[in-house]
VOPAFI-823266 format. One record per residue (C-alpha): residue in three letters; x, y, z. Coordinates in steps of 0.25 Angstrom, whole numbers, plus 2048, in hexadecimal, padded with zeros to 3 digits. Layout:
// VOPAFI-823266
<rec rest="ALA" xx="X" yy="Y" zz="Z"/>
...
This chain:
// VOPAFI-823266
<rec rest="MET" xx="284" yy="85B" zz="239"/>
<rec rest="ASN" xx="285" yy="867" zz="242"/>
<rec rest="SER" xx="27B" yy="870" zz="23D"/>
<rec rest="ARG" xx="271" yy="873" zz="232"/>
<rec rest="TYR" xx="26F" yy="881" zz="22C"/>
<rec rest="SER" xx="266" yy="888" zz="222"/>
<rec rest="VAL" xx="271" yy="88F" zz="21C"/>
<rec rest="LEU" xx="280" yy="88D" zz="21D"/>
<rec rest="ILE" xx="28A" yy="896" zz="217"/>
<rec rest="ALA" xx="298" yy="892" zz="215"/>
<rec rest="GLY" xx="2A1" yy="89F" zz="215"/>
<rec rest="GLY" xx="2A0" yy="8AA" zz="21F"/>
<rec rest="GLY" xx="2A4" yy="8B6" zz="216"/>
<rec rest="PRO" xx="29B" yy="8C2" zz="214"/>
<rec rest="VAL" xx="293" yy="8BA" zz="209"/>
<rec rest="GLY" xx="291" yy="8AE" zz="212"/>
<rec rest="TRP" xx="28D" yy="8B6" zz="21E"/>
<rec rest="ALA" xx="283" yy="8BE" zz="215"/>
<rec rest="CYS" xx="27D" yy="8B1" zz="210"/>
<rec rest="ALA" xx="27B" yy="8AD" zz="21F"/>
<rec rest="LEU" xx="275" yy="8BA" zz="222"/>
<rec rest="ALA" xx="26C" yy="8B9" zz="216"/>
<rec rest="ALA" xx="267" yy="8AB" zz="21B"/>
<rec rest="ARG" xx="265" yy="8B0" zz="229"/>
<rec rest="ALA" xx="25D" yy="8BC" zz="224"/>
<rec rest="ALA" xx="254" yy="8B4" zz="21A"/>
<rec rest="LEU" xx="252" yy="8A6" zz="220"/>
<rec rest="GLY" xx="250" yy="8AB" zz="22F"/>
<rec rest="ARG" xx="256" yy="8A8" zz="23C"/>
<rec rest="GLU" xx="251" yy="89A" zz="23D"/>
<rec rest="GLN" xx="25A" yy="895" zz="232"/>
<rec rest="ARG" xx="268" yy="891" zz="235"/>
<rec rest="ILE" xx="273" yy="898" zz="22D"/>
<rec rest="ALA" xx="282" yy="896" zz="22F"/>
<rec rest="VAL" xx="28F" yy="89B" zz="229"/>
<rec rest="VAL" xx="29B" yy="892" zz="228"/>
<rec rest="GLU" xx="2A8" yy="89A" zz="228"/>
<rec rest="ARG" xx="2B6" yy="897" zz="22B"/>
<rec rest="GLN" xx="2B9" yy="8A3" zz="233"/>
<rec rest="SER" xx="2AF" yy="8A6" zz="23F"/>
<rec rest="SER" xx="2B1" yy="8B5" zz="23E"/>
<rec rest="ASN" xx="2B3" yy="8C1" zz="235"/>
<rec rest="ALA" xx="2B6" yy="8CB" zz="23F"/>
<rec rest="VAL" xx="2B8" yy="8D9" zz="23B"/>
<rec rest="PRO" xx="2C4" yy="8E1" zz="241"/>
<rec rest="THR" xx="2C0" yy="8EC" zz="249"/>
<rec rest="SER" xx="2CC" yy="8F4" zz="245"/>
<rec rest="GLY" xx="2D7" yy="8F4" zz="23A"/>
<rec rest="PRO" xx="2D6" yy="8F5" zz="22B"/>
<rec rest="LEU" xx="2CB" yy="8EE" zz="223"/>
<rec rest="SER" xx="2CF" yy="8E1" zz="21C"/>
<rec rest="ALA" xx="2D2" yy="8E1" zz="20E"/>
<rec rest="ARG" xx="2C7" yy="8D7" zz="20B"/>
<rec rest="VAL" xx="2BB" yy="8E0" zz="208"/>
<rec rest="TYR" xx="2AE" yy="8DF" zz="201"/>
<rec rest="THR" xx="2A6" yy="8EA" zz="1F9"/>
<rec rest="VAL" xx="298" yy="8E7" zz="1FE"/>
<rec rest="ALA" xx="28D" yy="8ED" zz="1F5"/>
<rec rest="ALA" xx="283" yy="8F6" zz="1FB"/>
<rec rest="GLY" xx="277" yy="8EC" zz="1F8"/>
<rec rest="ASN" xx="27E" yy="8E1" zz="1FF"/>
<rec rest="LEU" xx="282" yy="8E9" zz="20B"/>
<rec rest="THR" xx="274" yy="8EE" zz="20C"/>
<rec rest="TRP" xx="26F" yy="8E0" zz="20C"/>
<rec rest="LEU" xx="279" yy="8DC" zz="217"/>
<rec rest="LYS" xx="275" yy="8E8" zz="220"/>
<rec rest="HIS" xx="266" yy="8E4" zz="21E"/>
<rec rest="GLN" xx="269" yy="8D7" zz="224"/>
<rec rest="GLY" xx="26F" yy="8DD" zz="230"/>
<rec rest="VAL" xx="27E" yy="8DD" zz="22D"/>
<rec rest="GLU" xx="285" yy="8E8" zz="234"/>
<rec rest="PHE" xx="292" yy="8ED" zz="22E"/>
<rec rest="ASP" xx="29E" yy="8F5" zz="234"/>
<rec rest="GLU" xx="29C" yy="902" zz="22C"/>
<rec rest="GLY" xx="2AA" yy="906" zz="230"/>
<rec rest="ARG" xx="2B0" yy="8FA" zz="228"/>
<rec rest="MET" xx="2A8" yy="8FD" zz="21B"/>
<rec rest="ALA" xx="2AA" yy="907" zz="210"/>
<rec rest="ALA" xx="29F" yy="90C" zz="207"/>
<rec rest="VAL" xx="2A1" yy="90B" zz="1F8"/>
<rec rest="SER" xx="299" yy="917" zz="1F1"/>
<rec rest="GLY" xx="2A1" yy="917" zz="1E4"/>
<rec rest="ILE" xx="2A8" yy="90E" zz="1DA"/>
<rec rest="VAL" xx="2B3" yy="913" zz="1D1"/>
<rec rest="VAL" xx="2B9" yy="90A" zz="1C6"/>
<rec rest="HIS" xx="2C6" yy="90E" zz="1BF"/>
<rec rest="GLY" xx="2CA" yy="909" zz="1B2"/>
<rec rest="ARG" xx="2D7" yy="904" zz="1AD"/>
<rec rest="ASP" xx="2DB" yy="913" zz="1AA"/>
<rec rest="GLY" xx="2D9" yy="916" zz="1B9"/>
<rec rest="ARG" xx="2CD" yy="91F" zz="1B5"/>
<rec rest="GLU" xx="2BF" yy="91E" zz="1BC"/>
<rec rest="SER" xx="2B7" yy="915" zz="1B3"/>
<rec rest="LEU" xx="2AB" yy="914" zz="1BC"/>
<rec rest="HIS" xx="2A6" yy="91B" zz="1C8"/>
<rec rest="VAL" xx="299" yy="915" zz="1CF"/>
<rec rest="CYS" xx="293" yy="91C" zz="1DB"/>
<rec rest="ALA" xx="288" yy="918" zz="1E5"/>
<rec rest="ASP" xx="282" yy="925" zz="1E1"/>
<rec rest="ASP" xx="27F" yy="91F" zz="1D3"/>
<rec rest="ALA" xx="275" yy="916" zz="1DA"/>
<rec rest="GLY" xx="270" yy="920" zz="1E4"/>
<rec rest="CYS" xx="277" yy="919" zz="1F0"/>
<rec rest="ALA" xx="281" yy="91D" zz="1FB"/>
<rec rest="GLU" xx="28B" yy="911" zz="1F8"/>
<rec rest="LEU" xx="28D" yy="905" zz="1EF"/>
<rec rest="ALA" xx="294" yy="8FC" zz="1F9"/>
<rec rest="ASN" xx="29C" yy="8FA" zz="205"/>
<rec rest="VAL" xx="2AA" yy="8F5" zz="206"/>
<rec rest="VAL" xx="2AB" yy="8EB" zz="212"/>
<rec rest="GLU" xx="2B6" yy="8E2" zz="217"/>
<rec rest="HIS" xx="2B4" yy="8D3" zz="217"/>
<rec rest="GLU" xx="2B4" yy="8D2" zz="226"/>
<rec rest="ALA" xx="2AA" yy="8DD" zz="229"/>
<rec rest="LEU" xx="2A0" yy="8D8" zz="21E"/>
<rec rest="THR" xx="2A1" yy="8CA" zz="223"/>
<rec rest="SER" xx="2A1" yy="8CC" zz="231"/>
<rec rest="ALA" xx="295" yy="8D6" zz="230"/>
<rec rest="ILE" xx="28C" yy="8CC" zz="228"/>
<rec rest="ALA" xx="291" yy="8C0" zz="231"/>
<rec rest="ALA" xx="28D" yy="8C8" zz="23E"/>
<rec rest="ARG" xx="27F" yy="8CB" zz="239"/>
<rec rest="ALA" xx="27D" yy="8BC" zz="234"/>
<rec rest="GLN" xx="282" yy="8B6" zz="241"/>
<rec rest="ALA" xx="279" yy="8C0" zz="249"/>
<rec rest="LEU" xx="26D" yy="8BA" zz="242"/>
<rec rest="GLY" xx="271" yy="8AC" zz="245"/>
<rec rest="VAL" xx="27A" yy="8A7" zz="23A"/>
<rec rest="THR" xx="284" yy="89D" zz="23F"/>
<rec rest="LEU" xx="293" yy="89E" zz="23C"/>
<rec rest="ILE" xx="29A" yy="890" zz="23B"/>
<rec rest="THR" xx="2A9" yy="890" zz="23B"/>
<rec rest="GLY" xx="2AE" yy="887" zz="230"/>
<rec rest="ASP" xx="2B0" yy="883" zz="222"/>
<rec rest="CYS" xx="2A6" yy="87C" zz="219"/>
<rec rest="VAL" xx="2AE" yy="871" zz="211"/>
<rec rest="GLY" xx="2A3" yy="868" zz="20C"/>
<rec rest="LEU" xx="294" yy="866" zz="20A"/>
<rec rest="HIS" xx="28A" yy="85B" zz="208"/>
<rec rest="ARG" xx="27D" yy="85D" zz="202"/>
<rec rest="GLU" xx="271" yy="857" zz="208"/>
<rec rest="GLY" xx="262" yy="857" zz="205"/>
<rec rest="ASP" xx="25E" yy="865" zz="209"/>
<rec rest="GLY" xx="26B" yy="86B" zz="20D"/>
<rec rest="VAL" xx="27A" yy="86A" zz="20E"/>
<rec rest="LEU" xx="284" yy="865" zz="218"/>
<rec rest="ALA" xx="290" yy="86E" zz="219"/>
<rec rest="GLU" xx="29D" yy="868" zz="21F"/>
<rec rest="LEU" xx="2A7" yy="871" zz="226"/>
<rec rest="SER" xx="2B5" yy="86F" zz="227"/>
<rec rest="ASP" xx="2B4" yy="86A" zz="235"/>
<rec rest="ARG" xx="2AA" yy="85F" zz="230"/>
<rec rest="ARG" xx="29E" yy="866" zz="236"/>
<rec rest="LEU" xx="291" yy="864" zz="22D"/>
<rec rest="LEU" xx="287" yy="86F" zz="22C"/>
<rec rest="GLY" xx="27A" yy="86D" zz="225"/>
<rec rest="THR" xx="273" yy="878" zz="21D"/>
<rec rest="GLN" xx="268" yy="87A" zz="213"/>
<rec rest="LEU" xx="271" yy="884" zz="20B"/>
<rec rest="LEU" xx="280" yy="885" zz="20B"/>
<rec rest="ILE" xx="286" yy="892" zz="206"/>
<rec rest="ALA" xx="294" yy="892" zz="200"/>
<rec rest="ALA" xx="299" yy="8A0" zz="204"/>
<rec rest="ASP" xx="2A7" yy="89B" zz="206"/>
<rec rest="GLY" xx="2AE" yy="8A3" zz="1FB"/>
<rec rest="VAL" xx="2B4" yy="8A1" zz="1EE"/>
<rec rest="ARG" xx="2BB" yy="894" zz="1F2"/>
<rec rest="SER" xx="2AE" yy="88F" zz="1F8"/>
<rec rest="ALA" xx="2AF" yy="881" zz="1FE"/>
<rec rest="VAL" xx="2A0" yy="880" zz="1FF"/>
<rec rest="ARG" xx="29E" yy="883" zz="1F0"/>
<rec rest="GLU" xx="2A8" yy="878" zz="1ED"/>
<rec rest="ALA" xx="2A2" yy="86E" zz="1F6"/>
<rec rest="ALA" xx="294" yy="871" zz="1F0"/>
<rec rest="GLY" xx="29A" yy="86E" zz="1E2"/>
<rec rest="MET" xx="297" yy="87C" zz="1DC"/>
<rec rest="ARG" xx="29D" yy="87E" zz="1CF"/>
<rec rest="ALA" xx="2A6" yy="88B" zz="1D0"/>
<rec rest="ALA" xx="2AD" yy="891" zz="1C4"/>
<rec rest="GLN" xx="2B9" yy="899" zz="1C9"/>
<rec rest="HIS" xx="2C2" yy="8A2" zz="1C1"/>
<rec rest="ALA" xx="2CF" yy="8A8" zz="1C7"/>
<rec rest="TYR" xx="2D2" yy="8B6" zz="1C3"/>
<rec rest="PRO" xx="2E0" yy="8BA" zz="1BF"/>
<rec rest="GLN" xx="2E0" yy="8C4" zz="1CB"/>
<rec rest="SER" xx="2E0" yy="8C5" zz="1DA"/>
<rec rest="GLY" xx="2DA" yy="8CF" zz="1E3"/>
<rec rest="VAL" xx="2E2" yy="8D8" zz="1EC"/>
<rec rest="VAL" xx="2DB" yy="8DE" zz="1F8"/>
<rec rest="ALA" xx="2E1" yy="8E9" zz="202"/>
<rec rest="ASN" xx="2DC" yy="8F5" zz="209"/>
<rec rest="PHE" xx="2E1" yy="903" zz="209"/>
<rec rest="ALA" xx="2E0" yy="910" zz="210"/>
<rec rest="CYS" xx="2DF" yy="91C" zz="205"/>
<rec rest="ALA" xx="2E3" yy="92A" zz="204"/>
<rec rest="THR" xx="2D4" yy="92F" zz="203"/>
<rec rest="ALA" xx="2C7" yy="92A" zz="206"/>
<rec rest="HIS" xx="2C1" yy="920" zz="1FC"/>
<rec rest="ARG" xx="2B3" yy="927" zz="1FD"/>
<rec rest="GLY" xx="2AC" yy="91A" zz="1FB"/>
<rec rest="VAL" xx="2B1" yy="917" zz="1ED"/>
<rec rest="ALA" xx="2B6" yy="90A" zz="1E8"/>
<rec rest="ARG" xx="2C0" yy="90A" zz="1DD"/>
<rec rest="GLN" xx="2C4" yy="900" zz="1D3"/>
<rec rest="TRP" xx="2CF" yy="900" zz="1C8"/>
<rec rest="PHE" xx="2CF" yy="8F7" zz="1BC"/>
<rec rest="LEU" xx="2DE" yy="8F8" zz="1B8"/>
<rec rest="PRO" xx="2E5" yy="8F6" zz="1AB"/>
<rec rest="ASP" xx="2EC" yy="8E9" zz="1B0"/>
<rec rest="GLY" xx="2DF" yy="8E2" zz="1B2"/>
<rec rest="SER" xx="2DF" yy="8E4" zz="1C2"/>
<rec rest="ILE" xx="2D4" yy="8EA" zz="1C9"/>
<rec rest="LEU" xx="2D6" yy="8F3" zz="1D6"/>
<rec rest="ALA" xx="2CA" yy="8F6" zz="1DF"/>
<rec rest="LEU" xx="2CB" yy="8FF" zz="1EB"/>
<rec rest="LEU" xx="2BF" yy="8FF" zz="1F4"/>
<rec rest="PRO" xx="2BB" yy="909" zz="1FF"/>
<rec rest="ILE" xx="2BD" yy="903" zz="20D"/>
<rec rest="ALA" xx="2BB" yy="908" zz="21B"/>
<rec rest="ALA" xx="2C7" yy="910" zz="221"/>
<rec rest="LEU" xx="2C8" yy="90A" zz="22F"/>
<rec rest="SER" xx="2D3" yy="914" zz="233"/>
<rec rest="GLY" xx="2C9" yy="91F" zz="235"/>
<rec rest="ASP" xx="2D1" yy="928" zz="22D"/>
<rec rest="ALA" xx="2C6" yy="92F" zz="224"/>
<rec rest="ALA" xx="2D0" yy="936" zz="21B"/>
<rec rest="HIS" xx="2D4" yy="928" zz="215"/>
<rec rest="GLY" xx="2CC" yy="91E" zz="20F"/>
<rec rest="ALA" xx="2CF" yy="90F" zz="20D"/>
<rec rest="VAL" xx="2CD" yy="905" zz="201"/>
<rec rest="SER" xx="2CE" yy="8F6" zz="1FF"/>
<rec rest="MET" xx="2D5" yy="8F1" zz="1F3"/>
<rec rest="VAL" xx="2D1" yy="8E6" zz="1EA"/>
<rec rest="TRP" xx="2DB" yy="8E5" zz="1DE"/>
<rec rest="SER" xx="2DA" yy="8D9" zz="1D4"/>
<rec rest="LEU" xx="2E7" yy="8D6" zz="1CD"/>
<rec rest="PRO" xx="2EE" yy="8CA" zz="1C7"/>
<rec rest="HIS" xx="2F3" yy="8C0" zz="1D1"/>
<rec rest="ALA" xx="302" yy="8C4" zz="1D1"/>
<rec rest="ARG" xx="2FF" yy="8D3" zz="1D2"/>
<rec rest="ALA" xx="2F5" yy="8D1" zz="1DD"/>
<rec rest="LYS" xx="2FF" yy="8C9" zz="1E5"/>
<rec rest="ALA" xx="30A" yy="8D3" zz="1E3"/>
<rec rest="LEU" xx="300" yy="8DE" zz="1E7"/>
<rec rest="SER" xx="2FC" yy="8D7" zz="1F4"/>
<rec rest="ALA" xx="30B" yy="8D6" zz="1F7"/>
<rec rest="LEU" xx="30E" yy="8E5" zz="1F6"/>
<rec rest="GLU" xx="313" yy="8ED" zz="201"/>
<rec rest="PRO" xx="308" yy="8F7" zz="206"/>
<rec rest="VAL" xx="30F" yy="903" zz="1FF"/>
<rec rest="ALA" xx="310" yy="8FC" zz="1F2"/>
<rec rest="LEU" xx="302" yy="8F7" zz="1F3"/>
<rec rest="LEU" xx="2FD" yy="905" zz="1F5"/>
<rec rest="ALA" xx="305" yy="90A" zz="1E9"/>
<rec rest="SER" xx="2FF" yy="8FF" zz="1E0"/>
<rec rest="VAL" xx="2F1" yy="903" zz="1E4"/>
<rec rest="ASN" xx="2F3" yy="912" zz="1E3"/>
<rec rest="ALA" xx="2F9" yy="910" zz="1D5"/>
<rec rest="VAL" xx="2EB" yy="90C" zz="1D0"/>
<rec rest="SER" xx="2E1" yy="913" zz="1DA"/>
<rec rest="ALA" xx="2E8" yy="921" zz="1DC"/>
<rec rest="PRO" xx="2E3" yy="92C" zz="1DB"/>
<rec rest="ALA" xx="2D5" yy="926" zz="1DD"/>
<rec rest="VAL" xx="2D9" yy="91E" zz="1E9"/>
<rec rest="ARG" xx="2E7" yy="91F" zz="1F0"/>
<rec rest="VAL" xx="2EA" yy="915" zz="1FB"/>
<rec rest="LEU" xx="2F3" yy="918" zz="206"/>
<rec rest="GLN" xx="2F4" yy="90C" zz="20F"/>
<rec rest="VAL" xx="2F2" yy="8FD" zz="20F"/>
<rec rest="THR" xx="2E8" yy="8F9" zz="21A"/>
<rec rest="SER" xx="2E7" yy="8EB" zz="217"/>
<rec rest="PRO" xx="2F1" yy="8E2" zz="210"/>
<rec rest="ALA" xx="2EF" yy="8DE" zz="201"/>
<rec rest="GLN" xx="2EA" yy="8D0" zz="1FF"/>
<rec rest="SER" xx="2E7" yy="8C8" zz="1F2"/>
<rec rest="PHE" xx="2DD" yy="8BE" zz="1EE"/>
<rec rest="PRO" xx="2DA" yy="8B6" zz="1E0"/>
<rec rest="LEU" xx="2CE" yy="8BB" zz="1D8"/>
<rec rest="SER" xx="2C5" yy="8B1" zz="1D1"/>
<rec rest="VAL" xx="2B6" yy="8B0" zz="1CC"/>
<rec rest="LEU" xx="2AE" yy="8A4" zz="1D1"/>
<rec rest="ARG" xx="2A0" yy="8A0" zz="1CB"/>
<rec rest="LEU" xx="297" yy="895" zz="1CF"/>
<rec rest="ALA" xx="28E" yy="88E" zz="1C5"/>
<rec rest="ASP" xx="283" yy="88D" zz="1D0"/>
<rec rest="PRO" xx="284" yy="894" zz="1DE"/>
<rec rest="VAL" xx="27A" yy="889" zz="1E3"/>
<rec rest="ALA" xx="27D" yy="87A" zz="1E5"/>
<rec rest="GLY" xx="271" yy="874" zz="1EC"/>
<rec rest="ARG" xx="271" yy="87A" zz="1FA"/>
<rec rest="VAL" xx="27F" yy="880" zz="1F8"/>
<rec rest="LEU" xx="280" yy="88E" zz="1F3"/>
<rec rest="ALA" xx="28C" yy="897" zz="1F1"/>
<rec rest="VAL" xx="28D" yy="8A6" zz="1F3"/>
<rec rest="GLY" xx="298" yy="8B1" zz="1F2"/>
<rec rest="ASP" xx="2A5" yy="8AE" zz="1ED"/>
<rec rest="ALA" xx="2A2" yy="89F" zz="1EF"/>
<rec rest="ALA" xx="298" yy="8A1" zz="1E3"/>
<rec rest="HIS" xx="29E" yy="8AD" zz="1DB"/>
<rec rest="ALA" xx="2AC" yy="8B2" zz="1DE"/>
<rec rest="MET" xx="2AF" yy="8BE" zz="1D5"/>
<rec rest="HIS" xx="2B9" yy="8C8" zz="1D2"/>
<rec rest="PRO" xx="2BA" yy="8D4" zz="1DC"/>
<rec rest="LEU" xx="2BB" yy="8DF" zz="1D2"/>
<rec rest="ALA" xx="2AD" yy="8E4" zz="1D5"/>
<rec rest="GLY" xx="2AB" yy="8DF" zz="1E4"/>
<rec rest="GLN" xx="2A0" yy="8D6" zz="1E0"/>
<rec rest="GLY" xx="2A3" yy="8C9" zz="1E8"/>
<rec rest="VAL" xx="29E" yy="8CC" zz="1F6"/>
<rec rest="ASN" xx="292" yy="8D3" zz="1F0"/>
<rec rest="VAL" xx="28E" yy="8C8" zz="1E7"/>
<rec rest="GLY" xx="28F" yy="8BF" zz="1F3"/>
<rec rest="LEU" xx="286" yy="8C8" zz="1FC"/>
<rec rest="ALA" xx="27C" yy="8C8" zz="1F1"/>
<rec rest="ASP" xx="27C" yy="8B9" zz="1F2"/>
<rec rest="ALA" xx="278" yy="8BA" zz="200"/>
<rec rest="ARG" xx="26D" yy="8C4" zz="1FD"/>
<rec rest="CYS" xx="268" yy="8BB" zz="1F3"/>
<rec rest="LEU" xx="267" yy="8AF" zz="1FD"/>
<rec rest="HIS" xx="260" yy="8B8" zz="207"/>
<rec rest="SER" xx="255" yy="8BB" zz="1FC"/>
<rec rest="VAL" xx="255" yy="8AC" zz="1F9"/>
<rec rest="TRP" xx="254" yy="8A7" zz="207"/>
<rec rest="GLN" xx="248" yy="8B1" zz="20A"/>
<rec rest="CYS" xx="241" yy="8A9" zz="200"/>
<rec rest="ALA" xx="244" yy="89C" zz="207"/>
<rec rest="LEU" xx="23C" yy="8A1" zz="213"/>
<rec rest="GLN" xx="230" yy="8A4" zz="20A"/>
<rec rest="VAL" xx="22F" yy="896" zz="204"/>
<rec rest="GLY" xx="235" yy="88E" zz="210"/>
<rec rest="ALA" xx="241" yy="889" zz="209"/>
<rec rest="ASP" xx="24E" yy="886" zz="210"/>
<rec rest="ALA" xx="25A" yy="88F" zz="20D"/>
<rec rest="GLY" xx="261" yy="886" zz="203"/>
<rec rest="HIS" xx="254" yy="882" zz="1FB"/>
<rec rest="PRO" xx="257" yy="880" zz="1EC"/>
<rec rest="LEU" xx="24D" yy="88A" zz="1E8"/>
<rec rest="LEU" xx="254" yy="895" zz="1F0"/>
<rec rest="THR" xx="262" yy="891" zz="1EC"/>
<rec rest="GLY" xx="25D" yy="891" zz="1DE"/>
<rec rest="ARG" xx="258" yy="89F" zz="1DF"/>
<rec rest="TYR" xx="265" yy="8A4" zz="1E5"/>
<rec rest="ARG" xx="26C" yy="89E" zz="1D9"/>
<rec rest="ARG" xx="263" yy="8A5" zz="1CF"/>
<rec rest="GLU" xx="264" yy="8B2" zz="1D6"/>
<rec rest="ARG" xx="273" yy="8B3" zz="1D8"/>
<rec rest="TYR" xx="279" yy="8AB" zz="1CC"/>
<rec rest="GLY" xx="276" yy="8B6" zz="1C2"/>
<rec rest="PRO" xx="27B" yy="8C2" zz="1CA"/>
<rec rest="THR" xx="287" yy="8BB" zz="1CF"/>
<rec rest="PHE" xx="28B" yy="8B7" zz="1C1"/>
<rec rest="ALA" xx="289" yy="8C5" zz="1BC"/>
<rec rest="MET" xx="292" yy="8CB" zz="1C6"/>
<rec rest="GLN" xx="29D" yy="8C1" zz="1C4"/>
<rec rest="PHE" xx="29D" yy="8C3" zz="1B5"/>
<rec rest="ALA" xx="29D" yy="8D2" zz="1B7"/>
<rec rest="THR" xx="2A9" yy="8D2" zz="1C0"/>
<rec rest="ASP" xx="2B1" yy="8C7" zz="1B8"/>
<rec rest="ALA" xx="2AE" yy="8CE" zz="1AB"/>
<rec rest="LEU" xx="2B3" yy="8DC" zz="1B1"/>
<rec rest="MET" xx="2BF" yy="8D5" zz="1B6"/>
<rec rest="ARG" xx="2C2" yy="8CF" zz="1A9"/>
<rec rest="LEU" xx="2C0" yy="8DB" zz="1A1"/>
<rec rest="TYR" xx="2CA" yy="8E3" zz="1A9"/>
<rec rest="ASN" xx="2D4" yy="8D8" zz="1A8"/>
<rec rest="ARG" xx="2D5" yy="8D7" zz="199"/>
<rec rest="LEU" xx="2E3" yy="8DC" zz="198"/>
<rec rest="ASP" xx="2E4" yy="8D6" zz="18A"/>
<rec rest="HIS" xx="2D8" yy="8DF" zz="185"/>
<rec rest="PRO" xx="2DB" yy="8ED" zz="18A"/>
<rec rest="VAL" xx="2D0" yy="8F2" zz="181"/>
<rec rest="LEU" xx="2C6" yy="8EA" zz="188"/>
<rec rest="MET" xx="2CB" yy="8EF" zz="195"/>
<rec rest="ALA" xx="2CA" yy="8FD" zz="191"/>
<rec rest="ALA" xx="2BC" yy="8FB" zz="18C"/>
<rec rest="GLY" xx="2B8" yy="8F7" zz="19A"/>
<rec rest="ASP" xx="2BE" yy="904" zz="19F"/>
<rec rest="ALA" xx="2B7" yy="90C" zz="195"/>
<rec rest="GLY" xx="2AA" yy="905" zz="197"/>
<rec rest="MET" xx="2AA" yy="906" zz="1A6"/>
<rec rest="ARG" xx="2AD" yy="915" zz="1A5"/>
<rec rest="LEU" xx="2A2" yy="917" zz="19B"/>
<rec rest="PHE" xx="297" yy="910" zz="1A3"/>
<rec rest="GLY" xx="29C" yy="917" zz="1AF"/>
<rec rest="ARG" xx="298" yy="924" zz="1AA"/>
<rec rest="LEU" xx="289" yy="91F" zz="1A9"/>
<rec rest="PRO" xx="281" yy="923" zz="1B5"/>
<rec rest="ALA" xx="278" yy="917" zz="1B3"/>
<rec rest="PHE" xx="283" yy="90D" zz="1B2"/>
<rec rest="ARG" xx="289" yy="913" zz="1BF"/>
<rec rest="ARG" xx="27C" yy="912" zz="1C6"/>
<rec rest="THR" xx="27A" yy="903" zz="1C2"/>
<rec rest="LEU" xx="288" yy="900" zz="1C7"/>
<rec rest="SER" xx="286" yy="907" zz="1D4"/>
<rec rest="THR" xx="279" yy="900" zz="1D6"/>
<rec rest="ALA" xx="27F" yy="8F2" zz="1D3"/>
<rec rest="ALA" xx="28A" yy="8F6" zz="1DD"/>
<rec rest="ILE" xx="280" yy="8F9" zz="1E8"/>
<rec rest="HIS" xx="278" yy="8ED" zz="1E7"/>
<rec rest="HIS" xx="282" yy="8E3" zz="1E3"/>
<rec rest="ALA" xx="291" yy="8E5" zz="1E3"/>
<rec rest="LEU" xx="29C" yy="8EF" zz="1E1"/>
């Protein structure tokens, strides 16, 4: 056996590194923390367009990360100060502003590489070890776990965290029961330059055909202040998503403008369209002895509300709180009392978030019940007129997710 760790995280995405940072901050420098990741680097380009893989990080999660010492490149981030939802008729159904909660912003849109590298840099600066490889198997021993890497290395740990995504090999090796349902949709992402500045407003269209288009504000790296930039996430049936991804730039621009104009008019494709299948995944239990699942490995969900990474970061924040208790009672990082507390604190909120996004997606895809879909539009428009309702939504967006 090569090494033994207090906490070993499989998966070096933003959630995995956030868990490593939480472990280091809560457990202290004397504990050995490591992240196992296939790629040794998530370098951020110093120039050129942003990648199309972006996250809408809620203000509460961003504040927590900054409190842990994470430093972000503000030039590759865009603040979200408002959310506008358009119903099937194209009209605004809901407009939520940061002002409703008395704050400057609800969230920030950050590209994958910038978010991951910033958290990883801080964690490694504090002594977290990066191990290049893949976790392919595990063996439980008395007070810990042996993790096997693809090159046959064995790593011992008091707690093994599965942060390796929706197809988690660690989750499968641990025997965690996962219920996964594939949506009849794929998500298409791309970035665009716009005719006018986005003014920090994220927009979403629930369309008559059941598809959902979101345009999120992103940083305009060209330095042209007269033009804004947006990142698209368009959920469509698989065949249409494939066709949209294959369009030439002019045709892609026309397809987006047919929905978004005049509110947003896109002028240029700055990153090519890519598609990916959508699904929801639920675990009966995120804890299996001294193995614990976080992020998409535990609770993948539809991207219509930008919840995924925020729920994963909330997992890390919960672990931070749980591990602080470990120091008080002298327990190790994977003690059953601590993982049991994590289970109790995270299962309810995670299930509620998944249920809400899944129900909303299904409501707006009831093409066989147009009256029901129209009722959803009318209800959203009615509640959107109530200051108390907008205040509740804006506060939730700040502290949890967009």
